[in-house]
KEKOLLUM-662119 format. One record per residue (C-alpha): x, y, z; residue in three letters; residue number from 1. Coordinates in Angstrom, 2 decimals, always signed. Layout:
BEGIN
      c1      c2      c3 rest  nr
       X       Y       Z  ALA NUM
...
# end
This chain:
BEGIN
      c1      c2      c3 rest  nr
 +206.63  +18.00  -19.41  MET   1
 +205.76  +21.45  -20.59  VAL   2
 +202.07  +21.79  -21.29  SER   3
 +200.76  +23.38  -24.48  CYS   4
 +199.18  +26.08  -22.29  GLN   5
 +202.52  +27.03  -20.79  ASN   6
 +204.13  +26.97  -24.27  ILE   7
 +201.53  +29.35  -25.61  PHE   8
 +201.94  +31.63  -22.64  LYS   9
 +205.64  +31.77  -23.35  THR  10
 +204.97  +32.37  -27.07  SER  11
 +202.52  +35.09  -26.03  GLY  12
 +205.26  +36.90  -24.14  ARG  13
 +207.57  +36.64  -27.13  LEU  14
 +204.83  +37.89  -29.42  PHE  15
 +204.09  +40.85  -27.12  LEU  16
 +207.81  +41.76  -27.06  LEU  17
 +208.01  +41.68  -30.86  SER  18
 +204.81  +43.65  -31.12  SER  19
 +206.23  +46.35  -28.89  LEU  20
 +209.40  +46.37  -31.02  ILE  21
 +207.21  +46.88  -34.10  VAL  22
 +205.43  +49.83  -32.49  ILE  23
 +208.74  +51.33  -31.51  LEU  24
 +209.95  +51.00  -35.05  LEU  25
 +206.88  +52.79  -36.27  LEU  26
 +207.59  +55.68  -33.98  LEU  27
 +211.28  +55.81  -34.78  VAL  28
 +211.15  +55.35  -38.52  SER  29
 +208.25  +57.69  -39.20  GLY  30
 +205.12  +57.01  -41.10  ILE  31
 +206.32  +59.04  -44.11  ALA  32
 +208.41  +56.08  -45.31  LEU  33
 +205.32  +53.93  -45.47  ALA  34
 +204.16  +55.75  -48.56  GLU  35
 +207.56  +55.72  -50.25  ASP  36
 +207.44  +52.87  -52.74  ASP  37
 +211.18  +53.23  -53.49  HIS  38
 +211.99  +51.92  -50.04  VAL  39
 +211.78  +48.15  -49.55  LEU  40
 +210.99  +47.40  -45.90  ARG  41
 +211.15  +43.73  -45.15  THR  42
 +211.35  +41.27  -42.30  ARG  43
 +214.76  +39.59  -41.99  ALA  44
 +214.75  +35.97  -43.21  ARG  45
 +213.50  +33.88  -40.28  ASN  46
 +213.54  +37.12  -38.29  GLY  47
 +217.21  +36.86  -37.38  MET  48
 +219.55  +39.81  -36.85  ASP  49
 +223.01  +39.79  -38.41  MET  50
 +226.34  +39.30  -36.59  THR  51
 +228.95  +39.60  -39.38  THR  52
 +229.06  +40.32  -43.11  LEU  53
 +232.60  +38.84  -43.50  ASP  54
 +232.02  +36.02  -46.01  PRO  55
 +234.60  +33.87  -44.18  ALA  56
 +232.52  +33.84  -41.02  HIS  57
 +228.94  +34.47  -42.10  MET  58
 +226.68  +31.78  -40.66  ILE  59
 +223.43  +33.69  -40.22  GLY  60
 +220.27  +33.85  -42.18  ASN  61
 +219.71  +37.41  -43.26  GLU  62
 +223.46  +37.75  -43.69  GLU  63
 +223.19  +35.53  -46.76  ASP  64
 +220.64  +37.89  -48.38  ASN  65
 +222.62  +40.96  -47.56  ILE  66
 +225.82  +39.36  -48.82  GLY  67
 +224.26  +38.63  -52.15  LEU  68
 +223.23  +42.26  -52.41  ALA  69
 +226.46  +44.01  -51.45  ILE  70
 +229.17  +41.78  -52.96  TYR  71
 +229.95  +40.89  -56.58  SER  72
 +230.92  +37.39  -57.60  ARG  73
 +232.51  +35.98  -60.74  LEU  74
 +229.28  +34.15  -61.52  ILE  75
 +225.78  +33.97  -60.01  GLU  76
 +222.89  +31.56  -60.12  LEU  77
 +220.43  +32.46  -62.82  ASP  78
 +217.08  +33.50  -61.20  PRO  79
 +215.24  +32.29  -64.33  ASP  80
 +216.93  +28.85  -64.10  ASP  81
 +218.68  +28.29  -60.75  PRO  82
 +220.25  +25.06  -62.03  SER  83
 +222.48  +27.22  -64.23  GLN  84
 +224.88  +30.05  -63.59  TYR  85
 +225.48  +33.23  -65.50  ARG  86
 +228.27  +35.82  -65.50  LEU  87
 +228.44  +38.51  -62.91  ASP  88
 +231.75  +40.29  -62.47  ALA  89
 +233.39  +37.97  -65.01  ALA  90
 +233.39  +38.87  -68.72  GLU  91
 +234.94  +35.44  -69.52  VAL  92
 +234.66  +32.31  -67.38  PHE  93
 +236.08  +29.07  -68.68  GLU  94
 +236.62  +25.64  -66.97  VAL  95
 +239.18  +23.31  -68.48  ASN  96
 +238.28  +19.74  -69.50  GLU  97
 +239.77  +18.24  -66.35  GLU  98
 +237.76  +20.62  -64.16  GLY  99
 +240.86  +21.69  -62.23  THR 100
 +241.44  +25.17  -63.70  GLU 101
 +239.09  +28.10  -64.19  ILE 102
 +240.21  +31.00  -66.34  TYR 103
 +238.40  +34.26  -65.78  PHE 104
 +238.48  +37.74  -67.23  GLU 105
 +236.84  +40.59  -65.23  LEU 106
 +234.66  +43.29  -66.59  LYS 107
 +236.64  +46.51  -66.58  GLU 108
 +235.45  +49.52  -64.52  GLY 109
 +233.80  +47.70  -61.61  ILE 110
 +234.16  +50.09  -58.67  ARG 111
 +234.17  +49.19  -54.98  PHE 112
 +231.93  +51.17  -52.64  HIS 113
 +233.15  +54.24  -50.78  ASN 114
 +235.88  +55.11  -53.25  GLY 115
 +238.04  +52.01  -52.75  TYR 116
 +238.92  +51.77  -56.39  GLY 117
 +238.51  +49.24  -59.15  GLU 118
 +237.93  +45.51  -58.66  LEU 119
 +240.91  +43.52  -59.96  THR 120
 +242.16  +39.96  -60.11  ALA 121
 +244.26  +40.69  -57.01  GLU 122
 +241.00  +41.19  -55.07  ASP 123
 +239.74  +37.83  -56.35  VAL 124
 +242.93  +36.16  -55.20  LYS 125
 +242.82  +37.83  -51.81  PHE 126
 +239.13  +36.94  -51.23  SER 127
 +239.34  +33.27  -52.18  TYR 128
 +242.72  +32.39  -50.71  GLU 129
 +241.71  +33.98  -47.43  ARG 130
 +238.84  +31.50  -47.10  ILE 131
 +241.29  +28.55  -47.09  ILE 132
 +243.85  +30.19  -44.84  ASP 133
 +243.95  +28.00  -41.70  PRO 134
 +244.56  +31.05  -39.52  GLU 135
 +241.33  +32.63  -40.63  VAL 136
 +239.32  +29.60  -39.47  GLU 137
 +236.58  +30.24  -42.01  ALA 138
 +233.25  +28.64  -41.05  ALA 139
 +232.78  +27.27  -44.56  TYR 140
 +236.33  +26.62  -45.74  ALA 141
 +235.09  +23.38  -47.30  ASP 142
 +233.29  +25.47  -49.90  ASP 143
 +236.75  +25.83  -51.45  PHE 144
 +237.65  +22.24  -50.61  ALA 145
 +240.36  +21.76  -53.19  THR 146
 +241.46  +25.32  -53.93  LEU 147
 +245.21  +25.43  -54.26  GLU 148
 +245.71  +29.03  -55.32  ARG 149
 +244.55  +31.87  -57.55  VAL 150
 +247.08  +32.98  -60.15  GLU 151
 +246.92  +36.63  -61.13  VAL 152
 +247.78  +37.07  -64.86  ILE 153
 +247.10  +40.84  -65.05  ASP 154
 +244.71  +43.36  -63.48  ASP 155
 +241.68  +41.78  -65.13  TYR 156
 +242.46  +38.13  -65.60  SER 157
 +243.56  +35.09  -63.62  GLY 158
 +243.26  +31.39  -63.04  ARG 159
 +241.67  +29.47  -60.15  ILE 160
 +243.84  +26.35  -59.61  ILE 161
 +242.32  +23.28  -57.87  LEU 162
 +244.35  +20.45  -56.61  SER 163
 +241.44  +18.07  -57.54  GLU 164
 +238.21  +18.52  -59.37  VAL 165
 +235.52  +19.93  -57.11  PHE 166
 +231.99  +19.97  -58.71  PRO 167
 +230.56  +22.05  -55.90  GLY 168
 +232.66  +25.07  -56.80  ILE 169
 +230.15  +25.95  -59.58  LEU 170
 +227.03  +25.37  -57.45  THR 171
 +227.71  +26.06  -53.80  ARG 172
 +230.81  +28.29  -53.84  THR 173
 +231.46  +30.84  -56.62  LEU 174
 +227.80  +31.80  -57.29  PRO 175
 +226.99  +32.22  -53.60  LEU 176
 +228.41  +33.72  -50.45  LEU 177
 +231.89  +32.21  -50.40  ARG 178
 +232.42  +33.49  -53.93  GLY 179
 +232.06  +37.10  -52.72  SER 180
 +234.86  +39.43  -53.85  ILE 181
 +236.16  +41.79  -51.20  LEU 182
 +238.26  +44.87  -51.65  SER 183
 +241.75  +43.89  -50.46  LYS 184
 +242.63  +47.51  -49.95  GLU 185
 +239.50  +48.15  -47.84  ALA 186
 +239.93  +44.99  -45.78  PHE 187
 +243.50  +45.93  -44.90  ILE 188
 +242.60  +49.59  -44.29  ASP 189
 +239.52  +48.90  -42.13  ILE 190
 +240.76  +45.74  -40.38  GLY 191
 +239.07  +42.36  -40.12  ALA 192
 +237.04  +43.11  -36.99  GLU 193
 +235.59  +46.45  -38.21  SER 194
 +235.13  +45.10  -41.78  PHE 195
 +232.65  +42.56  -40.41  ALA 196
 +230.10  +45.27  -39.77  THR 197
 +231.41  +47.88  -42.21  ASN 198
 +231.87  +45.74  -45.35  PRO 199
 +233.08  +47.04  -48.69  ILE 200
 +231.77  +45.29  -51.79  GLY 201
 +230.90  +46.30  -55.36  SER 202
 +227.38  +44.92  -55.58  GLY 203
 +224.09  +46.64  -56.46  PRO 204
 +223.71  +47.82  -52.82  TYR 205
 +226.12  +49.06  -50.27  GLN 206
 +225.82  +48.48  -46.60  PHE 207
 +224.78  +51.69  -44.89  SER 208
 +223.79  +51.14  -41.31  GLU 209
 +223.22  +48.54  -38.63  TRP 210
 +221.16  +49.21  -35.52  ARG 211
 +221.47  +45.90  -33.61  PRO 212
 +218.13  +44.40  -32.72  GLY 213
 +216.35  +47.16  -34.67  GLU 214
 +217.20  +47.23  -38.40  LYS 215
 +219.79  +46.94  -41.16  MET 216
 +219.90  +49.45  -43.96  ILE 217
 +221.25  +49.05  -47.54  LEU 218
 +221.44  +51.91  -50.05  THR 219
 +221.58  +51.58  -53.82  ARG 220
 +225.06  +51.73  -55.39  ASN 221
 +224.60  +54.38  -58.05  GLU 222
 +227.87  +53.36  -59.66  ASP 223
 +226.84  +49.71  -60.12  TYR 224
 +228.19  +48.20  -63.35  TYR 225
 +225.02  +46.45  -64.33  ARG 226
 +221.34  +47.56  -64.39  GLU 227
 +220.46  +49.58  -61.27  LEU 228
 +217.96  +47.94  -58.92  PRO 229
 +214.56  +49.62  -58.58  ASP 230
 +214.62  +50.24  -54.87  PHE 231
 +216.89  +53.03  -53.70  ALA 232
 +216.91  +51.81  -50.10  ARG 233
 +216.29  +48.58  -48.26  ILE 234
 +215.38  +48.37  -44.57  GLU 235
 +215.54  +44.96  -42.94  ILE 236
 +213.88  +44.34  -39.61  TYR 237
 +214.77  +41.42  -37.28  PRO 238
 +211.30  +40.39  -36.10  ILE 239
 +211.30  +36.79  -34.93  VAL 240
 +207.59  +35.94  -34.88  GLU 241
 +205.77  +35.90  -38.16  GLU 242
 +202.61  +37.16  -36.42  GLU 243
 +204.46  +40.24  -35.23  ALA 244
 +205.76  +40.87  -38.72  ALA 245
 +202.18  +40.59  -40.07  GLU 246
 +201.17  +43.41  -37.68  VAL 247
 +203.92  +45.54  -39.15  ALA 248
 +202.83  +44.65  -42.65  PHE 249
 +199.16  +45.45  -41.90  ASP 250
 +200.19  +48.92  -40.58  THR 251
 +202.41  +49.35  -43.70  ARG 252
 +205.64  +49.60  -41.79  GLU 253
 +206.75  +46.58  -43.81  LEU 254
 +205.85  +46.13  -47.46  ASN 255
 +207.23  +42.60  -47.85  GLU 256
 +207.41  +39.81  -45.27  THR 257
 +207.18  +36.07  -44.66  ARG 258
 +203.74  +35.23  -43.23  ILE 259
 +202.35  +32.33  -41.24  SER 260
 +200.50  +29.52  -42.97  LEU 261
 +197.37  +30.43  -41.06  ASP 262
 +197.34  +33.85  -42.75  SER 263
 +197.47  +32.79  -46.35  ILE 264
 +193.72  +32.99  -46.91  ASP 265
 +193.37  +36.35  -45.23  ARG 266
 +196.10  +37.96  -47.40  TYR 267
 +194.86  +36.36  -50.57  GLU 268
 +191.56  +38.19  -50.03  ARG 269
 +193.32  +41.63  -49.83  GLU 270
 +193.28  +43.44  -53.16  GLU 271
 +196.63  +45.23  -52.80  ASP 272
 +198.59  +42.20  -51.59  VAL 273
 +200.33  +39.44  -53.53  ASN 274
 +201.01  +36.09  -51.88  VAL 275
 +204.02  +34.06  -52.94  HIS 276
 +204.35  +30.33  -51.97  GLU 277
 +207.96  +29.19  -52.16  LEU 278
 +209.48  +25.71  -52.07  ASP 279
 +212.30  +26.13  -49.61  MET 280
 +215.66  +24.33  -49.44  LEU 281
 +215.24  +24.16  -45.68  ARG 282
 +215.41  +20.78  -44.03  PHE 283
 +213.54  +20.28  -40.74  ILE 284
 +214.06  +17.23  -38.53  TRP 285
 +213.69  +15.79  -35.08  VAL 286
 +217.07  +14.73  -33.83  GLY 287
 +218.86  +13.22  -30.77  PHE 288
 +222.33  +13.31  -29.24  ASN 289
 +223.75   +9.94  -30.25  HIS 290
 +226.60  +10.18  -27.70  GLN 291
 +224.44  +10.45  -24.58  GLU 292
 +221.93   +7.94  -23.03  PRO 293
 +219.32   +7.00  -23.84  PRO 294
 +219.75   +7.97  -27.52  PHE 295
 +223.11   +6.19  -27.83  ASP 296
 +220.92   +3.05  -28.14  ASP 297
 +219.63   +2.52  -31.71  ILE 298
 +216.51   +0.78  -30.36  LYS 299
 +215.54   +3.95  -28.54  VAL 300
 +216.00   +5.98  -31.68  ARG 301
 +213.92   +3.44  -33.62  GLU 302
 +211.24   +3.68  -31.02  ALA 303
 +211.10   +7.46  -31.46  MET 304
 +210.75   +6.97  -35.23  ARG 305
 +207.74   +4.67  -34.81  TYR 306
 +206.17   +6.86  -32.14  ALA 307
 +206.18  +10.12  -34.07  ILE 308
 +203.50  +10.53  -36.74  ASP 309
 +205.19  +12.72  -39.36  VAL 310
 +202.00  +12.96  -41.47  ASP 311
 +200.16  +14.43  -38.50  GLU 312
 +202.95  +16.98  -38.03  ILE 313
 +202.69  +17.97  -41.67  ILE 314
 +198.96  +18.60  -41.20  GLU 315
 +199.22  +20.29  -37.86  GLY 316
 +202.44  +22.34  -38.09  ALA 317
 +202.48  +22.98  -41.86  PHE 318
 +198.73  +22.96  -42.53  ARG 319
 +199.25  +20.26  -45.16  GLY 320
 +200.91  +22.87  -47.40  ALA 321
 +204.03  +20.85  -47.96  THR 322
 +204.95  +17.16  -48.42  GLU 323
 +206.77  +15.24  -45.71  ARG 324
 +210.46  +14.49  -46.00  ALA 325
 +211.54  +10.87  -45.86  ASN 326
 +215.25  +11.41  -46.39  THR 327
 +217.84  +14.20  -46.37  LEU 328
 +217.98  +15.26  -50.00  LEU 329
 +214.75  +16.58  -51.58  PRO 330
 +213.47  +15.87  -55.08  SER 331
 +215.39  +18.02  -57.55  GLY 332
 +218.73  +17.76  -55.71  ILE 333
 +221.31  +15.36  -57.20  LEU 334
 +221.22  +12.10  -55.28  GLY 335
 +217.60  +12.25  -54.04  HIS 336
 +216.55   +8.83  -52.71  TRP 337
 +213.11   +8.59  -54.22  ALA 338
 +212.33   +5.13  -52.63  ASP 339
 +213.21   +6.17  -49.10  ALA 340
 +210.85   +4.47  -46.64  PRO 341
 +208.04   +6.61  -45.18  ALA 342
 +207.78   +5.24  -41.63  TYR 343
 +204.28   +5.19  -40.24  GLN 344
 +203.29   +5.53  -36.56  GLN 345
 +203.30   +2.11  -34.77  ASP 346
 +202.97   +2.69  -31.04  LEU 347
 +203.03   -1.01  -30.21  GLU 348
 +206.31   -1.51  -32.02  LYS 349
 +207.69   +1.61  -30.37  ALA 350
 +206.86   +0.32  -26.88  ARG 351
 +208.42   -3.04  -27.71  GLU 352
 +211.68   -1.40  -28.79  LEU 353
 +211.78   +0.73  -25.62  LEU 354
 +211.27   -2.42  -23.50  ALA 355
 +214.12   -4.22  -25.36  GLU 356
 +216.32   -1.22  -24.63  ALA 357
 +215.46   -1.38  -20.92  GLY 358
 +213.05   +1.51  -20.82  TYR 359
 +209.72   -0.22  -20.46  SER 360
 +208.54   +2.57  -18.16  GLU 361
 +209.73   +5.26  -20.55  GLY 362
 +211.96   +8.16  -19.53  PHE 363
 +212.14  +11.96  -19.23  SER 364
 +214.20  +13.97  -21.69  THR 365
 +214.59  +17.47  -23.11  LYS 366
 +213.23  +18.52  -26.44  LEU 367
 +214.76  +21.81  -27.68  ALA 368
 +212.94  +23.79  -30.33  SER 369
 +213.26  +27.17  -32.08  TYR 370
 +210.62  +29.64  -30.85  ALA 371
 +209.02  +29.90  -34.31  VAL 372
 +205.59  +28.64  -35.22  SER 373
 +206.26  +25.65  -37.52  THR 374
 +209.11  +24.18  -35.47  GLU 375
 +207.51  +24.84  -32.12  LEU 376
 +204.23  +23.22  -33.29  THR 377
 +206.32  +20.28  -34.63  THR 378
 +207.87  +19.95  -31.14  ALA 379
 +204.45  +20.12  -29.42  GLN 380
 +202.93  +17.42  -31.63  ILE 381
 +205.95  +15.19  -31.32  ALA 382
 +205.84  +15.72  -27.53  GLN 383
 +202.27  +14.42  -27.46  TYR 384
 +203.09  +11.41  -29.63  HIS 385
 +206.03  +10.47  -27.35  LEU 386
 +203.86  +10.64  -24.19  THR 387
 +201.79   +7.81  -25.74  LEU 388
 +204.76   +5.45  -25.26  ILE 389
 +205.78   +6.75  -21.84  GLY 390
 +208.47   +9.23  -22.90  VAL 391
 +208.15  +12.58  -21.18  ARG 392
 +209.75  +15.34  -23.24  PRO 393
 +210.27  +18.74  -21.61  ASP 394
 +210.10  +21.36  -24.37  ILE 395
 +212.93  +23.93  -24.16  GLU 396
 +212.45  +27.09  -26.27  LEU 397
 +215.52  +28.48  -27.93  ILE 398
 +215.98  +31.69  -29.93  GLU 399
 +217.76  +31.35  -33.27  GLY 400
 +221.07  +32.72  -32.04  GLY 401
 +221.10  +30.37  -29.04  GLN 402
 +220.70  +27.20  -31.10  ALA 403
 +224.23  +26.82  -32.26  TYR 404
 +226.00  +27.16  -28.85  PRO 405
 +223.36  +24.95  -27.19  LEU 406
 +223.07  +22.07  -29.68  LEU 407
 +226.77  +21.86  -30.44  ARG 408
 +227.46  +20.70  -26.86  GLN 409
 +228.56  +17.13  -27.15  ILE 410
 +227.54  +16.17  -23.55  ASP 411
 +224.08  +17.80  -23.81  ARG 412
 +221.54  +14.92  -23.58  PRO 413
 +218.15  +14.93  -25.20  GLY 414
 +216.30  +15.66  -28.42  MET 415
 +215.74  +18.71  -30.56  HIS 416
 +213.67  +20.07  -33.50  VAL 417
 +216.02  +21.93  -35.75  SER 418
 +216.63  +22.97  -39.33  SER 419
 +219.33  +23.91  -41.83  PHE 420
 +218.94  +26.28  -44.78  THR 421
 +220.84  +24.75  -47.66  LEU 422
 +221.76  +25.22  -51.33  ASN 423
 +221.59  +23.27  -54.60  PRO 424
 +224.78  +21.23  -54.07  ASP 425
 +224.22  +17.86  -52.29  PRO 426
 +227.61  +17.96  -50.67  GLY 427
 +226.49  +21.03  -48.74  TYR 428
 +223.66  +18.96  -47.31  TRP 429
 +225.69  +15.98  -46.19  THR 430
 +228.55  +17.97  -44.81  GLU 431
 +226.74  +18.96  -41.60  TRP 432
 +226.36  +15.30  -40.58  TYR 433
 +230.01  +14.26  -40.96  THR 434
 +232.49  +13.34  -38.22  ASN 435
 +234.34  +16.61  -38.93  ASN 436
 +231.30  +18.55  -37.74  GLN 437
 +230.87  +16.87  -34.36  ILE 438
 +231.00  +19.58  -31.75  GLY 439
 +229.97  +22.12  -34.36  SER 440
 +227.14  +21.80  -36.89  TRP 441
 +226.56  +18.04  -36.44  ASN 442
 +223.94  +18.53  -33.76  TYR 443
 +223.36  +14.74  -33.52  MET 444
 +227.06  +14.26  -32.67  HIS 445
 +226.67  +11.17  -34.88  TRP 446
 +229.91   +9.49  -35.93  GLU 447
 +230.18   +7.14  -38.89  ASN 448
 +233.43   +6.61  -40.69  ASP 449
 +231.84   +5.10  -43.80  GLU 450
 +229.54   +8.08  -44.22  PHE 451
 +232.54  +10.44  -43.85  GLN 452
 +234.48   +8.53  -46.51  GLU 453
 +231.59   +8.53  -48.94  LEU 454
 +231.00  +12.28  -48.36  HIS 455
 +234.66  +13.02  -49.12  ASP 456
 +234.59  +10.84  -52.22  LYS 457
 +231.29  +12.31  -53.53  ALA 458
 +232.57  +15.85  -52.95  ASN 459
 +235.28  +15.24  -55.53  LEU 460
 +233.47  +12.89  -57.94  GLU 461
 +233.16  +14.59  -61.42  PRO 462
 +230.67  +12.06  -62.83  ASP 463
 +227.14  +13.19  -61.74  PRO 464
 +225.67   +9.71  -62.07  ASP 465
 +228.34   +8.19  -59.84  ARG 466
 +228.04  +11.15  -57.49  ARG 467
 +224.27  +10.55  -57.21  ALA 468
 +224.88   +6.90  -56.34  GLU 469
 +227.28   +7.90  -53.52  LEU 470
 +224.75  +10.29  -52.02  TYR 471
 +222.10   +7.58  -52.26  GLY 472
 +224.37   +5.20  -50.31  GLU 473
 +224.94   +7.88  -47.67  MET 474
 +221.26   +8.44  -47.10  GLN 475
 +220.72   +4.68  -46.65  LYS 476
 +223.39   +4.69  -43.91  ILE 477
 +221.58   +7.57  -42.21  MET 478
 +218.28   +5.65  -42.40  ASP 479
 +219.78   +2.47  -41.03  GLU 480
 +221.37   +4.32  -38.08  ASP 481
 +218.27   +6.45  -37.43  VAL 482
 +220.38   +9.60  -37.44  VAL 483
 +217.22  +11.76  -37.22  PHE 484
 +213.48  +11.74  -38.09  ILE 485
 +213.04  +13.73  -41.33  PRO 486
 +210.02  +16.05  -41.13  ILE 487
 +209.83  +18.59  -44.01  SER 488
 +211.68  +20.72  -46.54  TYR 489
 +209.53  +23.62  -45.33  ASP 490
 +207.42  +26.01  -47.32  ILE 491
 +207.92  +29.73  -47.25  GLY 492
 +204.94  +31.99  -47.78  VAL 493
 +205.57  +35.69  -48.39  HIS 494
 +203.22  +38.65  -48.79  ALA 495
 +204.17  +41.83  -50.61  SER 496
 +202.29  +44.95  -51.60  ARG 497
 +200.99  +44.79  -55.14  ASP 498
 +203.55  +47.40  -56.45  TYR 499
 +206.38  +44.99  -55.62  ILE 500
 +207.49  +42.10  -57.80  ASN 501
 +209.92  +40.09  -55.62  PRO 502
 +212.46  +37.67  -57.03  ILE 503
 +213.37  +34.77  -54.71  TYR 504
 +216.06  +32.18  -55.37  LEU 505
 +215.50  +29.15  -53.16  TYR 506
 +215.57  +30.67  -49.71  HIS 507
 +217.36  +33.80  -50.80  TYR 508
 +215.73  +37.23  -51.34  SER 509
 +217.49  +38.63  -54.43  LEU 510
 +216.97  +42.23  -53.48  TYR 511
 +218.74  +43.51  -56.60  GLN 512
 +216.00  +41.84  -58.65  HIS 513
 +212.98  +43.12  -56.64  PHE 514
 +211.06  +45.26  -59.09  LYS 515
 +208.62  +48.14  -58.66  ILE 516
 +205.51  +47.51  -60.73  VAL 517
 +204.18  +50.57  -62.54  ASP 518
# end
């Protein structure tokens, strides 16, 4: 078992490394920028660096934010009412009564970055049909689950043809990353591999530079077809630890960043700082590999559920700033199971279940966790709870980029604390726990044919009431099978200098809407 002392020593080394990076950035970037209020300098979402800005393969955190800034889409979610969409590149956007055809007309005169010409319906066709091309192997091809083709009528108009109605196309696809419109000419000219880090869009910002491990730079698109954003330049720094980002904010190298929950009171006392508390669509859980002993036994999983005190984790890891999660879908998302049971710690019952499963003396196991404060503290508290019933978890720290290759391994035994950042469509939440995702994003390697069938049915169900019922059934199956232990939907707290008015949409930073306050 890893002691808390050893964990904090490890975290200290990580903190020192990030602090040194911050100091280096100060030296490299120059203090002059710190007084330039037309440059937004921010910590990358969750501190992660990018790998690719190709919408077919983007799976990272900050990549989402950058993608929303550099690409146009036919429609976008309305920052004033995220349950609704509004027009972006489309001048006309009409869905037929059956929900299987979408007619669009583009605004004329939208120009791609770097002189790649005007955005046309042919670019829309290329961008969307490429996502469903099996040879492309797009990470999120299901975001266009029933796309059959895009018909080009003329340069500025076309039709999106679906084989079946797909409600998610208006919530999870067209307004977000998979709805990004690429320049066909630029993609062919640059090539897929180079395009990934030299993308061409038509959004309010254009991608300017990437210094891996150091920073990403966006510059304002002066030819943007809508109102120009206030910031002429955005610098995004991949700093993993929130504490290290706070050092950079205090020295004014950053002027916007996510902060730790412990720092809320401190920043609220500073006159030139605004603190923003955000409800996040980020689901955090404690999970197990269902295909490897001892967690292939439901009694063992039930024992874990009765051993871990979720309320204590909410107080300890999240400072009581957010409510506990009892099920997958949060309130406000279609299909939320409001009456989901809130399991309370019962150590005696947990020990009985372990004994029934043949583990009366407990067992040793691995407990993987991101090396970030809330999830690491969640792992440490859960580790302590499990020792009370004889289970000896060895905490294994993982950096964000290491999580996917590690947890996707089907034969890797043990537990994990992990999280997904999600969007308003419930099908996007359930997808990562389906049979299709085993060996990929289904970190539990949980297999349930009924769940898969309900997911497929709900994805195509046009009636929202019936769709909500299906998602409710799915969450009950997850509860009965103890797929995971829900912990939280997270809370994101950001600090910004008082001359910045940031606009956030769920977990996204909508850089084009960040305003400079006079």
